[in-house]
N, C-alpha and C positions, 0 to 999 in steps of 0.2 A: 407298412404291416406294422400292427400294434403287439408290442411285448409285454405280456403280462406277468407280475414279478409280485416279491410280498409289497413292496412300496407304491407300486401301481396296477392296482387291480382295475382294470383298463374297463372288464364289464360286470364290476362287482362281483358278491358272493352267491352262492347259492342257497337261495330260502327255506327254512323248513330241514334244515339238515341236520342232525343231531350224532353225537358219538357218546353213547352213554346217555345221561342225561342232560348232556351241556350242549348248547349249539357248536356247529362246526363251522367254522368259518373258511369252507372250502372256495377260491375262486374262480371263477368262470373262466373257461380258455376261449369263448367265443361269444359273441352278444345273444341275446333271447330276441327269436322273432316277437313281431306282433302277435297275437291271437288273431286267428281269421275271423271277418266280421258273417260269416255265413256258418251256419250251425253244420249243416250238411257236410261243407268242405272239411270242418273242424272235427267232426266225428270222424271222415275216411281218413284223414292224417293221423289221428290216432289211431287207427286200425294198423296204417301202413308202419308206424313207428313203434306200437307196441310189439310187432313181430322183431324188429331189429332188436328191442329192448329183451326180449325174453329169450334171443340166441345168444347174445353177445351175455345175460345172465348166467346160461348155458353154461357159457365157455370160461367164465371167471370160475364157477363153482367146480369148472372140473378140473383146471388147470390150477388150483389153489388149494381144493378139497375144503373150502371153507363153508357155513351155514350162513344160508343166502333165503332172503324170503323177499319176493317182488310180489306187491299186489298195484293194481291197476284198473280205473272201469272210467268212461267217459260218460260224464250226466246225458250224454242226448244219442247213446249207445244204444243199439235195438238188440245186442248178445249179450250173453252175461259176462260179470267182472272175470278179470283175466289176473290169475295168482299162479305163480312160481316157488317149488319149495326145492333146493338144493339136494343132490343124492345123501350127502353127510348129513345135513337136518334130517331130511326122512328117517336114515338111518339108526342114528343117535337120540332123536324123538321122535318117532311117526306119532306118538298122540299130539306132541307139541305142536308137528308142523299141520297136522289135521286142525289142530282149533286155532293158530294162526290164519290158515284160511278159511273157516268158517266164521273166527270172529270179523274177518275182512268181508267177508260175503254180509254177513249180517248188515255191519257200519253202510256198507255201500247200497244193499236195500232200501234201508231205513231214509239214507238221502234220496235215493231215487223215488221212494214211495211220497216223501216229503215234499219234492219236488212238484210232484204230479199231483197232489193234493192242493198245493196253493196253486196250481194251475185250474185244477177242479175251481177251488173256490173263488178264484178271478174270474173264470169263465161264468160261474152263477151270476155273482154281484154284477157282472156286465151285461147280462140275461134281462135281471132286474132293473137295473137302471136303463137298457133299453125300454124294457115293458113300462116303465114310471115315463120315460119320454113321451112315447107314445101317448100315456092317459093324458100328460100335459099338453100335448099337443093337439089333442081329442078337445078338450077343457077349452081350451084357445079358440079353436075355430067356432064350439057353439057359445063363446063370447063374443066374437067377433060377428055370428049371424044374428044374434040377439043385438047387440048393438047398429046393425044395420038394418032391422026390421022396424026400429023405433025412427 
C-alpha cells in the first residue's frame, strides 16, 4: 500500500484546484484512472459518477453549512449540464447562485456548440474533399481512356 504524505505525493496533485486566486496543491489520495477510449462508456460513467458527486456535495453543504457550487457537463452528454448550489448559498445570495448557474450553463453551451460547429466544419470539408477526389478519379479514367484509344 502506498502512503501519501507531504514528502511523497505518490499520485501527484489535483490539477486546476484553486484556493481564492492561488493554486491549491492538494495531494491525490489515489491514482487517476486513464480515460475510457469509447465515448459512450465515458458519458455513461460520467452520468453514474456525477450522481455520487451531487449527493456528496449536498452532504458536505448540509453538514458544514458552507457555500458550495458544483457544475459539471460531459462533451458527449445528451442531457443538459448539471449544477448544484448549496442551501446556504441560495439563502444568502439567491441571485448570485442563479448567476453562477447561468454563467456555467452559458460556458458549457458555448463549448458544446463550438465542438459541434467544429465537427460540422470538418464534415463539410470531408464531403468537399471526397467530391474533389471523385472528380480526380473521373478525370484520370478519361485520360486513361484517351491514352488507350491512341
